[in-house]
Backbone and ligand atoms as CSV (ligand in chain L), in Angstrom:
chain,resi,resn,atom,element,x,y,z
A,1,MET,N,N,0.929,16.663,-14.271
A,1,MET,CA,C,-0.263,16.423,-13.442
A,1,MET,C,C,-0.060,15.183,-12.575
A,2,ARG,N,N,-0.524,15.280,-11.346
A,2,ARG,CA,C,-0.526,14.110,-10.478
A,2,ARG,C,C,-1.908,13.967,-9.856
A,3,ALA,N,N,-2.306,12.734,-9.607
A,3,ALA,CA,C,-3.633,12.481,-9.048
A,3,ALA,C,C,-3.492,11.808,-7.684
A,4,PHE,N,N,-4.357,12.162,-6.749
A,4,PHE,CA,C,-4.366,11.427,-5.485
A,4,PHE,C,C,-4.888,10.015,-5.800
A,5,PRO,N,N,-4.271,8.979,-5.193
A,5,PRO,CA,C,-4.622,7.609,-5.610
A,5,PRO,C,C,-6.051,7.173,-5.296
A,6,LEU,N,N,-6.714,7.881,-4.381
A,6,LEU,CA,C,-8.109,7.538,-4.076
A,6,LEU,C,C,-8.997,8.739,-4.381
A,7,PRO,N,N,-9.813,8.641,-5.424
A,7,PRO,CA,C,-10.617,9.805,-5.817
A,7,PRO,C,C,-11.671,10.179,-4.778
A,8,GLU,N,N,-12.154,9.185,-4.016
A,8,GLU,CA,C,-13.228,9.432,-3.042
A,8,GLU,C,C,-12.664,9.572,-1.640
A,9,LYS,N,N,-11.432,10.011,-1.551
A,9,LYS,CA,C,-10.776,9.983,-0.236
A,9,LYS,C,C,-11.509,10.818,0.819
A,10,THR,N,N,-11.385,10.350,2.054
A,10,THR,CA,C,-11.995,11.055,3.175
A,10,THR,C,C,-10.989,12.064,3.740
A,11,ASP,N,N,-11.471,12.996,4.557
A,11,ASP,CA,C,-10.588,13.980,5.195
A,11,ASP,C,C,-9.619,13.279,6.140
A,12,ASN,N,N,-8.473,13.888,6.339
A,12,ASN,CA,C,-7.463,13.346,7.269
A,12,ASN,C,C,-7.110,11.895,6.985
A,13,ILE,N,N,-7.015,11.567,5.735
A,13,ILE,CA,C,-6.728,10.180,5.357
A,13,ILE,C,C,-5.260,9.828,5.624
A,14,LEU,N,N,-4.394,10.840,5.631
A,14,LEU,CA,C,-2.971,10.542,5.814
A,14,LEU,C,C,-2.642,10.341,7.287
A,15,ARG,N,N,-2.111,9.180,7.598
A,15,ARG,CA,C,-1.801,8.830,8.979
A,15,ARG,C,C,-0.529,9.545,9.398
A,16,GLU,N,N,-0.609,10.254,10.522
A,16,GLU,CA,C,0.557,10.970,11.030
A,16,GLU,C,C,1.473,10.001,11.766
A,17,LYS,N,N,2.716,10.421,11.900
A,17,LYS,CA,C,3.723,9.614,12.614
A,17,LYS,C,C,3.175,9.052,13.919
A,18,GLY,N,N,3.380,7.760,14.108
A,18,GLY,CA,C,2.965,7.148,15.367
A,18,GLY,C,C,1.571,6.553,15.329
A,19,GLN,N,N,0.724,7.052,14.419
A,19,GLN,CA,C,-0.620,6.490,14.308
A,19,GLN,C,C,-0.553,5.120,13.648
A,20,SER,N,N,-1.542,4.304,13.923
A,20,SER,CA,C,-1.550,2.995,13.281
A,20,SER,C,C,-1.779,3.170,11.779
A,21,GLY,N,N,-0.959,2.494,10.994
A,21,GLY,CA,C,-1.037,2.618,9.546
A,21,GLY,C,C,-0.122,3.690,8.980
A,22,SER,N,N,0.648,4.371,9.860
A,22,SER,CA,C,1.576,5.391,9.370
A,22,SER,C,C,2.867,4.737,8.882
A,23,PHE,N,N,3.664,5.551,8.183
A,23,PHE,CA,C,4.910,5.026,7.630
A,23,PHE,C,C,5.897,4.670,8.737
A,24,TRP,N,N,6.539,3.547,8.579
A,24,TRP,CA,C,7.557,3.013,9.489
A,24,TRP,C,C,7.017,2.862,10.919
A,25,GLU,N,N,5.716,2.625,11.012
A,25,GLU,CA,C,5.105,2.335,12.314
A,25,GLU,C,C,5.820,1.134,12.924
A,26,ASP,N,N,6.130,1.251,14.200
A,26,ASP,CA,C,6.813,0.181,14.924
A,26,ASP,C,C,5.783,-0.870,15.332
A,27,ARG,N,N,5.876,-2.039,14.731
A,27,ARG,CA,C,4.936,-3.132,15.026
A,27,ARG,C,C,5.645,-4.242,15.795
A,28,LYS,N,N,6.500,-3.828,16.703
A,28,LYS,CA,C,7.282,-4.710,17.578
A,28,LYS,C,C,8.363,-5.482,16.821
A,29,ASP,N,N,7.994,-6.549,16.134
A,29,ASP,CA,C,9.019,-7.318,15.422
A,29,ASP,C,C,9.203,-6.850,13.977
A,30,ARG,N,N,8.428,-5.837,13.568
A,30,ARG,CA,C,8.479,-5.395,12.168
A,30,ARG,C,C,8.096,-3.918,12.079
A,31,HIS,N,N,8.443,-3.319,10.963
A,31,HIS,CA,C,8.066,-1.924,10.701
A,31,HIS,C,C,7.238,-1.859,9.422
A,32,HIS,N,N,6.358,-0.867,9.382
A,32,HIS,CA,C,5.447,-0.707,8.252
A,32,HIS,C,C,6.147,0.025,7.116
A,33,CYS,N,N,6.190,-0.579,5.940
A,33,CYS,CA,C,6.935,-0.014,4.806
A,33,CYS,C,C,6.164,1.060,4.043
A,34,GLY,N,N,4.896,1.189,4.330
A,34,GLY,CA,C,4.101,2.141,3.562
A,34,GLY,C,C,3.215,2.970,4.451
A,35,ILE,N,N,2.197,3.543,3.832
A,35,ILE,CA,C,1.179,4.278,4.570
A,35,ILE,C,C,-0.150,3.638,4.172
A,36,ASP,N,N,-1.023,3.435,5.147
A,36,ASP,CA,C,-2.318,2.806,4.861
A,36,ASP,C,C,-3.373,3.880,4.654
A,37,LEU,N,N,-4.004,3.823,3.497
A,37,LEU,CA,C,-5.063,4.777,3.174
A,37,LEU,C,C,-6.381,4.007,3.236
A,38,TYR,N,N,-7.129,4.232,4.306
A,38,TYR,CA,C,-8.362,3.477,4.517
A,38,TYR,C,C,-9.444,3.940,3.564
A,39,ALA,N,N,-10.108,2.970,2.944
A,39,ALA,CA,C,-11.154,3.271,1.967
A,39,ALA,C,C,-12.043,2.039,1.847
A,40,PRO,N,N,-13.287,2.243,1.423
A,40,PRO,CA,C,-14.177,1.087,1.286
A,40,PRO,C,C,-13.661,0.087,0.263
A,41,GLU,N,N,-13.921,-1.175,0.525
A,41,GLU,CA,C,-13.545,-2.249,-0.397
A,41,GLU,C,C,-14.133,-1.960,-1.780
A,42,GLY,N,N,-13.326,-2.138,-2.806
A,42,GLY,CA,C,-13.811,-1.973,-4.172
A,42,GLY,C,C,-13.633,-0.578,-4.746
A,43,GLU,N,N,-13.286,0.384,-3.887
A,43,GLU,CA,C,-13.058,1.769,-4.342
A,43,GLU,C,C,-11.963,1.783,-5.418
A,44,PRO,N,N,-12.130,2.589,-6.474
A,44,PRO,CA,C,-11.080,2.628,-7.494
A,44,PRO,C,C,-9.779,3.239,-6.968
A,45,ILE,N,N,-8.662,2.754,-7.507
A,45,ILE,CA,C,-7.336,3.287,-7.175
A,45,ILE,C,C,-6.767,3.875,-8.457
A,46,LEU,N,N,-6.256,5.106,-8.353
A,46,LEU,CA,C,-5.745,5.799,-9.531
A,46,LEU,C,C,-4.224,5.839,-9.537
A,47,ALA,N,N,-3.646,5.781,-10.723
A,47,ALA,CA,C,-2.202,5.999,-10.861
A,47,ALA,C,C,-1.928,7.456,-10.502
A,48,ILE,N,N,-0.932,7.682,-9.661
A,48,ILE,CA,C,-0.619,9.040,-9.220
A,48,ILE,C,C,0.047,9.826,-10.347
A,49,GLU,N,N,1.005,9.157,-10.999
A,49,GLU,CA,C,1.750,9.828,-12.067
A,49,GLU,C,C,1.733,8.953,-13.319
A,50,GLU,N,N,2.109,9.579,-14.399
A,50,GLU,CA,C,2.303,8.848,-15.642
A,50,GLU,C,C,3.501,7.903,-15.470
A,51,GLY,N,N,3.398,6.699,-16.010
A,51,GLY,CA,C,4.514,5.773,-15.863
A,51,GLY,C,C,4.260,4.438,-16.536
A,52,GLU,N,N,5.152,3.492,-16.203
A,52,GLU,CA,C,5.059,2.158,-16.801
A,52,GLU,C,C,4.870,1.118,-15.694
A,53,VAL,N,N,3.954,0.186,-15.940
A,53,VAL,CA,C,3.713,-0.895,-14.981
A,53,VAL,C,C,4.864,-1.889,-15.096
A,54,ILE,N,N,5.613,-2.077,-14.005
A,54,ILE,CA,C,6.741,-3.006,-14.078
A,54,ILE,C,C,6.488,-4.300,-13.309
A,55,ASP,N,N,5.443,-4.315,-12.491
A,55,ASP,CA,C,5.133,-5.566,-11.793
A,55,ASP,C,C,3.680,-5.580,-11.343
A,56,VAL,N,N,3.054,-6.743,-11.497
A,56,VAL,CA,C,1.719,-7.011,-10.955
A,56,VAL,C,C,1.813,-8.417,-10.391
A,57,ASP,N,N,1.507,-8.560,-9.107
A,57,ASP,CA,C,1.676,-9.891,-8.517
A,57,ASP,C,C,0.809,-10.035,-7.267
A,58,ILE,N,N,0.773,-11.259,-6.756
A,58,ILE,CA,C,0.072,-11.518,-5.497
A,58,ILE,C,C,0.887,-10.904,-4.368
A,59,MET,N,N,0.216,-10.158,-3.493
A,59,MET,CA,C,0.915,-9.561,-2.343
A,59,MET,C,C,0.676,-10.377,-1.082
A,60,THR,N,N,-0.567,-10.790,-0.871
A,60,THR,CA,C,-0.892,-11.621,0.295
A,60,THR,C,C,-1.801,-12.753,-0.157
A,61,SER,N,N,-1.742,-13.865,0.569
A,61,SER,CA,C,-2.640,-14.977,0.255
A,61,SER,C,C,-2.759,-15.873,1.477
A,62,PRO,N,N,-3.841,-16.649,1.541
A,62,PRO,CA,C,-4.020,-17.562,2.682
A,62,PRO,C,C,-2.932,-18.634,2.736
A,63,GLU,N,N,-2.260,-18.862,1.605
A,63,GLU,CA,C,-1.152,-19.839,1.606
A,63,GLU,C,C,0.060,-19.269,2.354
A,64,MET,N,N,0.221,-17.962,2.319
A,64,MET,CA,C,1.347,-17.329,3.026
A,64,MET,C,C,1.048,-17.250,4.526
A,65,ILE,N,N,-0.098,-16.668,4.867
A,65,ILE,CA,C,-0.540,-16.517,6.264
A,65,ILE,C,C,-2.018,-16.884,6.276
A,66,SER,N,N,-2.405,-17.740,7.202
A,66,SER,CA,C,-3.761,-18.302,7.154
A,66,SER,C,C,-4.868,-17.249,7.263
A,67,TYR,N,N,-4.608,-16.141,7.967
A,67,TYR,CA,C,-5.685,-15.145,8.127
A,67,TYR,C,C,-5.629,-14.044,7.073
A,68,TRP,N,N,-4.884,-14.278,5.996
A,68,TRP,CA,C,-4.843,-13.313,4.890
A,68,TRP,C,C,-5.781,-13.718,3.773
A,69,ASN,N,N,-6.376,-12.720,3.138
A,69,ASN,CA,C,-7.071,-12.913,1.870
A,69,ASN,C,C,-6.066,-12.746,0.745
A,70,GLU,N,N,-6.472,-13.161,-0.452
A,70,GLU,CA,C,-5.594,-12.910,-1.582
A,70,GLU,C,C,-5.733,-11.450,-2.016
A,71,THR,N,N,-4.598,-10.745,-2.036
A,71,THR,CA,C,-4.580,-9.375,-2.571
A,71,THR,C,C,-3.368,-9.233,-3.489
A,72,TYR,N,N,-3.343,-8.124,-4.213
A,72,TYR,CA,C,-2.330,-7.928,-5.263
A,72,TYR,C,C,-1.586,-6.611,-5.076
A,73,HIS,N,N,-0.426,-6.536,-5.709
A,73,HIS,CA,C,0.265,-5.243,-5.760
A,73,HIS,C,C,0.561,-4.894,-7.212
A,74,ILE,N,N,0.679,-3.601,-7.433
A,74,ILE,CA,C,1.071,-3.068,-8.744
A,74,ILE,C,C,2.248,-2.137,-8.490
A,75,ILE,N,N,3.309,-2.298,-9.271
A,75,ILE,CA,C,4.436,-1.365,-9.159
A,75,ILE,C,C,4.537,-0.572,-10.456
A,76,ILE,N,N,4.589,0.737,-10.309
A,76,ILE,CA,C,4.703,1.621,-11.474
A,76,ILE,C,C,5.977,2.449,-11.367
A,77,ARG,N,N,6.751,2.412,-12.454
A,77,ARG,CA,C,7.917,3.289,-12.543
A,77,ARG,C,C,7.420,4.606,-13.116
A,78,ASN,N,N,7.416,5.634,-12.289
A,78,ASN,CA,C,6.913,6.927,-12.733
A,78,ASN,C,C,7.896,7.572,-13.694
A,79,GLN,N,N,7.352,8.418,-14.556
A,79,GLN,CA,C,8.225,9.131,-15.477
A,79,GLN,C,C,9.215,10.018,-14.719
A,80,SER,N,N,8.803,10.473,-13.540
A,80,SER,CA,C,9.687,11.312,-12.718
A,80,SER,C,C,10.851,10.529,-12.123
A,81,GLY,N,N,10.795,9.184,-12.210
A,81,GLY,CA,C,11.900,8.378,-11.707
A,81,GLY,C,C,11.591,7.614,-10.432
A,82,LEU,N,N,10.582,8.057,-9.668
A,82,LEU,CA,C,10.225,7.344,-8.444
A,82,LEU,C,C,9.389,6.112,-8.780
A,83,PHE,N,N,9.340,5.194,-7.814
A,83,PHE,CA,C,8.542,3.980,-7.993
A,83,PHE,C,C,7.417,3.961,-6.963
A,84,CYS,N,N,6.198,3.767,-7.444
A,84,CYS,CA,C,5.048,3.663,-6.553
A,84,CYS,C,C,4.595,2.217,-6.490
A,85,LYS,N,N,4.412,1.727,-5.271
A,85,LYS,CA,C,3.860,0.390,-5.104
A,85,LYS,C,C,2.481,0.527,-4.471
A,86,TYR,N,N,1.468,0.083,-5.196
A,86,TYR,CA,C,0.087,0.119,-4.729
A,86,TYR,C,C,-0.238,-1.286,-4.254
A,87,GLY,N,N,-0.553,-1.438,-2.965
A,87,GLY,CA,C,-0.705,-2.778,-2.431
A,87,GLY,C,C,-2.051,-3.053,-1.791
A,88,GLU,N,N,-2.283,-4.338,-1.540
A,88,GLU,CA,C,-3.497,-4.845,-0.883
A,88,GLU,C,C,-4.729,-4.595,-1.744
A,89,LEU,N,N,-4.570,-4.781,-3.045
A,89,LEU,CA,C,-5.664,-4.564,-3.982
A,89,LEU,C,C,-6.532,-5.821,-4.104
A,90,ALA,N,N,-7.839,-5.605,-4.226
A,90,ALA,CA,C,-8.758,-6.729,-4.450
A,90,ALA,C,C,-8.711,-7.147,-5.918
A,91,ALA,N,N,-8.403,-6.188,-6.785
A,91,ALA,CA,C,-8.383,-6.473,-8.220
A,91,ALA,C,C,-7.495,-5.462,-8.916
A,92,TYR,N,N,-6.962,-5.852,-10.074
A,92,TYR,CA,C,-6.117,-4.935,-10.841
A,92,TYR,C,C,-6.610,-4.832,-12.267
A,93,ASN,N,N,-6.372,-3.672,-12.878
A,93,ASN,CA,C,-6.860,-3.408,-14.239
A,93,ASN,C,C,-5.738,-3.259,-15.249
A,94,VAL,N,N,-4.499,-3.477,-14.834
A,94,VAL,CA,C,-3.367,-3.264,-15.735
A,94,VAL,C,C,-2.474,-4.502,-15.734
A,95,LYS,N,N,-1.559,-4.552,-16.702
A,95,LYS,CA,C,-0.599,-5.658,-16.755
A,95,LYS,C,C,0.814,-5.115,-16.963
A,96,ILE,N,N,1.795,-5.961,-16.724
A,96,ILE,CA,C,3.194,-5.555,-16.860
A,96,ILE,C,C,3.430,-5.033,-18.275
A,97,GLY,N,N,4.099,-3.899,-18.367
A,97,GLY,CA,C,4.407,-3.324,-19.677
A,97,GLY,C,C,3.443,-2.230,-20.095
A,98,ASP,N,N,2.289,-2.156,-19.443
A,98,ASP,CA,C,1.326,-1.098,-19.773
A,98,ASP,C,C,1.901,0.268,-19.392
A,99,THR,N,N,1.565,1.268,-20.176
A,99,THR,CA,C,1.853,2.628,-19.736
A,99,THR,C,C,0.548,3.210,-19.208
A,100,VAL,N,N,0.657,3.980,-18.152
A,100,VAL,CA,C,-0.546,4.549,-17.537
A,100,VAL,C,C,-0.419,6.061,-17.456
A,101,GLU,N,N,-1.563,6.701,-17.484
A,101,GLU,CA,C,-1.647,8.149,-17.321
A,101,GLU,C,C,-1.925,8.441,-15.856
A,102,ALA,N,N,-1.576,9.637,-15.412
A,102,ALA,CA,C,-1.973,10.058,-14.073
A,102,ALA,C,C,-3.493,10.092,-14.008
A,103,GLY,N,N,-4.055,9.501,-12.972
A,103,GLY,CA,C,-5.507,9.526,-12.814
A,103,GLY,C,C,-6.224,8.331,-13.418
A,104,GLN,N,N,-5.483,7.481,-14.097
A,104,GLN,CA,C,-6.092,6.281,-14.693
A,104,GLN,C,C,-6.399,5.252,-13.602
A,105,ILE,N,N,-7.552,4.588,-13.708
A,105,ILE,CA,C,-7.899,3.547,-12.735
A,105,ILE,C,C,-7.021,2.321,-12.991
A,106,ILE,N,N,-6.276,1.920,-11.961
A,106,ILE,CA,C,-5.378,0.765,-12.127
A,106,ILE,C,C,-5.839,-0.451,-11.326
A,107,GLY,N,N,-6.733,-0.240,-10.359
A,107,GLY,CA,C,-7.194,-1.365,-9.554
A,107,GLY,C,C,-8.235,-0.936,-8.551
A,108,HIS,N,N,-8.517,-1.830,-7.594
A,108,HIS,CA,C,-9.566,-1.562,-6.603
A,108,HIS,C,C,-9.109,-1.984,-5.206
A,109,VAL,N,N,-9.586,-1.238,-4.229
A,109,VAL,CA,C,-9.204,-1.455,-2.827
A,109,VAL,C,C,-9.643,-2.838,-2.345
A,110,GLY,N,N,-8.735,-3.493,-1.609
A,110,GLY,CA,C,-9.040,-4.808,-1.061
A,110,GLY,C,C,-8.885,-4.845,0.453
A,111,THR,N,N,-9.062,-6.027,1.013
A,111,THR,CA,C,-8.946,-6.256,2.454
A,111,THR,C,C,-8.047,-7.459,2.683
A,112,VAL,N,N,-6.975,-7.263,3.400
A,112,VAL,CA,C,-6.045,-8.367,3.643
A,112,VAL,C,C,-6.562,-9.336,4.698
A,113,LEU,N,N,-7.102,-8.785,5.785
A,113,LEU,CA,C,-7.406,-9.646,6.931
A,113,LEU,C,C,-8.730,-10.378,6.774
A,114,ASN,N,N,-8.664,-11.659,7.049
A,114,ASN,CA,C,-9.859,-12.486,7.091
A,114,ASN,C,C,-10.192,-12.678,8.571
A,115,ASN,N,N,-11.095,-11.843,9.062
A,115,ASN,CA,C,-11.370,-11.791,10.508
A,115,ASN,C,C,-11.678,-13.145,11.124
A,116,GLU,N,N,-12.368,-13.972,10.366
A,116,GLU,CA,C,-12.765,-15.275,10.910
A,116,GLU,C,C,-11.565,-16.157,11.235
A,117,LYS,N,N,-10.442,-15.856,10.611
A,117,LYS,CA,C,-9.275,-16.727,10.800
A,117,LYS,C,C,-8.199,-16.139,11.704
A,118,ILE,N,N,-8.434,-14.936,12.212
A,118,ILE,CA,C,-7.441,-14.342,13.121
A,118,ILE,C,C,-7.571,-15.002,14.489
A,119,ASP,N,N,-6.493,-15.590,14.962
A,119,ASP,CA,C,-6.533,-16.207,16.293
A,119,ASP,C,C,-5.501,-15.548,17.208
A,120,CYS,N,N,-5.359,-16.082,18.395
A,120,CYS,CA,C,-4.493,-15.451,19.401
A,120,CYS,C,C,-3.012,-15.505,19.038
A,121,ASN,N,N,-2.667,-16.272,18.000
A,121,ASN,CA,C,-1.259,-16.332,17.592
A,121,ASN,C,C,-0.854,-15.144,16.712
A,122,ALA,N,N,-1.833,-14.405,16.242
A,122,ALA,CA,C,-1.530,-13.274,15.365
A,122,ALA,C,C,-0.868,-12.157,16.172
A,123,PRO,N,N,-0.010,-11.338,15.525
A,123,PRO,CA,C,0.638,-10.233,16.242
A,123,PRO,C,C,-0.394,-9.275,16.848
A,124,GLU,N,N,0.055,-8.548,17.860
A,124,GLU,CA,C,-0.838,-7.646,18.593
A,124,GLU,C,C,-1.498,-6.600,17.682
A,125,TYR,N,N,-0.715,-6.044,16.740
A,125,TYR,CA,C,-1.308,-4.988,15.896
A,125,TYR,C,C,-2.405,-5.549,15.001
A,126,ILE,N,N,-2.321,-6.861,14.719
A,126,ILE,CA,C,-3.378,-7.521,13.944
A,126,ILE,C,C,-4.620,-7.720,14.819
A,127,GLN,N,N,-4.392,-8.120,16.059
A,127,GLN,CA,C,-5.516,-8.313,16.991
A,127,GLN,C,C,-6.352,-7.031,17.102
A,128,LYS,N,N,-5.629,-5.898,17.118
A,128,LYS,CA,C,-6.322,-4.610,17.256
A,128,LYS,C,C,-7.173,-4.284,16.027
A,129,LEU,N,N,-6.737,-4.791,14.877
A,129,LEU,CA,C,-7.461,-4.484,13.637
A,129,LEU,C,C,-8.662,-5.402,13.439
A,130,LYS,N,N,-8.636,-6.511,14.143
A,130,LYS,CA,C,-9.701,-7.512,13.981
A,130,LYS,C,C,-11.063,-6.872,14.214
A,131,ASP,N,N,-11.987,-7.207,13.386
A,131,ASP,CA,C,-13.374,-6.729,13.443
A,131,ASP,C,C,-13.551,-5.266,13.053
A,132,ASN,N,N,-12.454,-4.587,12.721
A,132,ASN,CA,C,-12.609,-3.236,12.172
A,132,ASN,C,C,-12.743,-3.288,10.656
A,133,ASN,N,N,-12.519,-4.478,10.128
A,133,ASN,CA,C,-12.608,-4.711,8.689
A,133,ASN,C,C,-11.901,-3.620,7.884
A,134,PRO,N,N,-10.631,-3.463,8.107
A,134,PRO,CA,C,-9.942,-2.324,7.512
A,134,PRO,C,C,-9.498,-2.551,6.066
A,135,SER,N,N,-10.390,-2.257,5.146
A,135,SER,CA,C,-9.978,-2.288,3.742
A,135,SER,C,C,-9.164,-1.025,3.484
A,136,MET,N,N,-8.157,-1.153,2.645
A,136,MET,CA,C,-7.238,-0.016,2.467
A,136,MET,C,C,-6.391,-0.178,1.215
A,137,LEU,N,N,-5.777,0.963,0.863
A,137,LEU,CA,C,-4.677,0.935,-0.090
A,137,LEU,C,C,-3.402,1.050,0.741
A,138,HIS,N,N,-2.535,0.047,0.624
A,138,HIS,CA,C,-1.214,0.118,1.265
A,138,HIS,C,C,-0.279,0.702,0.214
A,139,PHE,N,N,0.275,1.885,0.506
A,139,PHE,CA,C,1.062,2.588,-0.503
A,139,PHE,C,C,2.520,2.744,-0.087
A,140,GLU,N,N,3.422,2.341,-0.979
A,140,GLU,CA,C,4.864,2.496,-0.722
A,140,GLU,C,C,5.498,3.347,-1.814
A,141,LEU,N,N,6.516,4.100,-1.428
A,141,LEU,CA,C,7.255,4.947,-2.363
A,141,LEU,C,C,8.734,4.567,-2.290
A,142,TRP,N,N,9.331,4.308,-3.447
A,142,TRP,CA,C,10.725,3.853,-3.498
A,142,TRP,C,C,11.526,4.718,-4.457
A,143,GLU,N,N,12.784,4.873,-4.104
A,143,GLU,CA,C,13.709,5.642,-4.936
A,143,GLU,C,C,14.196,4.799,-6.107
A,144,SER,N,N,14.250,3.493,-5.894
A,144,SER,CA,C,14.607,2.583,-6.986
A,144,SER,C,C,13.660,1.394,-6.899
A,145,GLU,N,N,13.846,0.439,-7.768
A,145,GLU,CA,C,12.896,-0.673,-7.870
A,145,GLU,C,C,12.577,-1.296,-6.497
A,146,PRO,N,N,11.295,-1.343,-6.140
A,146,PRO,CA,C,10.923,-1.824,-4.798
A,146,PRO,C,C,11.349,-3.268,-4.519
A,147,ILE,N,N,11.658,-3.516,-3.275
A,147,ILE,CA,C,11.942,-4.877,-2.830
A,147,ILE,C,C,10.601,-5.578,-2.642
A,148,VAL,N,N,10.406,-6.689,-3.306
A,148,VAL,CA,C,9.179,-7.465,-3.067
A,148,VAL,C,C,9.504,-8.854,-2.529
A,149,GLU,N,N,10.668,-9.360,-2.902
A,149,GLU,CA,C,11.059,-10.671,-2.396
A,149,GLU,C,C,12.346,-10.550,-1.605
A,150,ASP,N,N,12.207,-10.685,-0.305
A,150,ASP,CA,C,13.368,-10.596,0.571
A,150,ASP,C,C,12.939,-11.281,1.861
A,151,ARG,N,N,13.856,-11.934,2.529
A,151,ARG,CA,C,13.449,-12.642,3.745
A,151,ARG,C,C,12.970,-11.684,4.832
A,152,ASN,N,N,13.327,-10.389,4.702
A,152,ASN,CA,C,12.883,-9.407,5.696
A,152,ASN,C,C,11.568,-8.722,5.323
A,153,TYR,N,N,11.098,-8.960,4.108
A,153,TYR,CA,C,9.898,-8.255,3.646
A,153,TYR,C,C,8.723,-9.214,3.561
A,154,LEU,N,N,7.609,-8.857,4.195
A,154,LEU,CA,C,6.404,-9.687,4.099
A,154,LEU,C,C,5.160,-8.825,4.309
A,155,GLY,N,N,4.253,-8.907,3.348
A,155,GLY,CA,C,2.964,-8.229,3.480
A,155,GLY,C,C,3.058,-6.744,3.784
A,156,GLY,N,N,4.038,-6.080,3.215
A,156,GLY,CA,C,4.141,-4.630,3.417
A,156,GLY,C,C,4.886,-4.237,4.682
A,157,ASN,N,N,5.484,-5.205,5.349
A,157,ASN,CA,C,6.266,-4.926,6.562
A,157,ASN,C,C,7.705,-5.363,6.377
A,158,TRP,N,N,8.573,-4.732,7.164
A,158,TRP,CA,C,9.994,-5.057,7.133
A,158,TRP,C,C,10.405,-5.575,8.507
A,159,PHE,N,N,10.933,-6.782,8.526
A,159,PHE,CA,C,11.362,-7.375,9.789
A,159,PHE,C,C,12.768,-6.890,10.100
A,160,GLY,N,N,12.867,-6.069,11.128
A,160,GLY,CA,C,14.149,-5.492,11.484
A,160,GLY,C,C,14.010,-4.000,11.677
A,161,ASP,N,N,15.006,-3.406,12.304
A,161,ASP,CA,C,14.946,-1.987,12.636
A,161,ASP,C,C,15.533,-1.107,11.552
A,162,GLU,N,N,16.364,-1.708,10.700
A,162,GLU,CA,C,17.044,-0.901,9.705
A,162,GLU,C,C,16.213,-0.779,8.440
A,163,ARG,N,N,15.851,0.451,8.143
A,163,ARG,CA,C,14.985,0.710,7.001
A,163,ARG,C,C,15.750,0.510,5.692
A,164,PRO,N,N,15.134,-0.179,4.713
A,164,PRO,CA,C,15.808,-0.329,3.419
A,164,PRO,C,C,16.187,1.038,2.864
A,165,GLU,N,N,17.390,1.120,2.364
A,165,GLU,CA,C,17.976,2.394,1.944
A,165,GLU,C,C,17.114,3.165,0.941
A,166,LYS,N,N,16.486,2.441,0.024
A,166,LYS,CA,C,15.766,3.103,-1.070
A,166,LYS,C,C,14.287,3.301,-0.786
A,167,LEU,N,N,13.857,2.902,0.401
A,167,LEU,CA,C,12.450,3.073,0.772
A,167,LEU,C,C,12.237,4.487,1.304
A,168,LEU,N,N,11.277,5.197,0.704
A,168,LEU,CA,C,11.034,6.588,1.085
A,168,LEU,C,C,9.770,6.712,1.935
A,169,ASP,N,N,9.729,7.776,2.738
A,169,ASP,CA,C,8.523,8.102,3.496
A,169,ASP,C,C,7.552,8.794,2.530
A,170,PRO,N,N,6.402,8.191,2.239
A,170,PRO,CA,C,5.497,8.770,1.238
A,170,PRO,C,C,4.585,9.876,1.773
A,171,THR,N,N,4.690,10.182,3.058
A,171,THR,CA,C,3.721,11.104,3.666
A,171,THR,C,C,3.722,12.482,2.995
A,172,GLU,N,N,4.916,13.095,2.867
A,172,GLU,CA,C,4.988,14.433,2.276
A,172,GLU,C,C,4.623,14.421,0.789
A,173,TYR,N,N,5.037,13.354,0.129
A,173,TYR,CA,C,4.720,13.189,-1.302
A,173,TYR,C,C,3.199,13.220,-1.500
A,174,LEU,N,N,2.473,12.462,-0.680
A,174,LEU,CA,C,1.015,12.400,-0.806
A,174,LEU,C,C,0.355,13.701,-0.336
A,175,LYS,N,N,0.913,14.297,0.713
A,175,LYS,CA,C,0.368,15.572,1.218
A,175,LYS,C,C,0.447,16.645,0.149
A,176,ASP,N,N,1.574,16.641,-0.550
A,176,ASP,CA,C,1.803,17.622,-1.602
A,176,ASP,C,C,0.775,17.466,-2.721
A,177,ILE,N,N,0.490,16.238,-3.103
A,177,ILE,CA,C,-0.487,15.987,-4.158
A,177,ILE,C,C,-1.872,16.387,-3.685
A,178,GLU,N,N,-2.154,16.058,-2.434
A,178,GLU,CA,C,-3.453,16.366,-1.858
A,178,GLU,C,C,-3.693,17.876,-1.836
A,179,SER,N,N,-2.671,18.638,-1.441
A,179,SER,CA,C,-2.873,20.081,-1.323
A,179,SER,C,C,-2.937,20.756,-2.685
A,180,SER,N,N,-2.173,20.243,-3.665
A,180,SER,CA,C,-2.224,20.878,-4.987
A,180,SER,C,C,-3.578,20.629,-5.652
A,181,LYS,N,N,-4.203,19.509,-5.293
A,181,LYS,CA,C,-5.514,19.167,-5.840
A,181,LYS,C,C,-6.600,20.099,-5.299
A,182,ASN,N,N,-6.393,20.563,-4.069
A,182,ASN,CA,C,-7.424,21.388,-3.430
A,182,ASN,C,C,-7.311,22.864,-3.782
A,183,LYS,N,N,-6.286,23.236,-4.532
A,183,LYS,CA,C,-6.104,24.646,-4.863
A,183,LYS,C,C,-7.114,25.120,-5.882
L,1,ZN,ZN,ZN,0.111,-1.204,5.161
């Protein structure tokens, strides 16, 4: 069994290639490592598959970038072998070493951007998001243990054109779960 990570998801939640928030979206100096699933702040986030929590940590904070709120990520090693990284969470309900079932609530949707602190120095794609208050689940899928600390990786983006070898496009993976749920 697999569960879609947002139980209250809206229609057309999966961003298609080229749309803002889609996988590997070109953000000029960086590329998007995941897919953004827009949802109201505080919405529960479910584990997609059964697995083990291998990391829970701060993903963004005002100490890193002044216009960021503090948010968290959870990394789960799925029993199937893939790694899911659930990011930009306002809160988490699990700890490292926990085993989770598919469909278990692991955290809640958060908001990275602090609109009051976004100024003209922020990248263009951030300027566009300002005042839209985009709370979301930032979701990444990896073939092996996700990169979280690397000089090219920051806040769910990769600085550079070359995609990390083990980073997968999660679009089809999520579409598949979504369609099997609707059967
Ligand atoms: Zn994202």
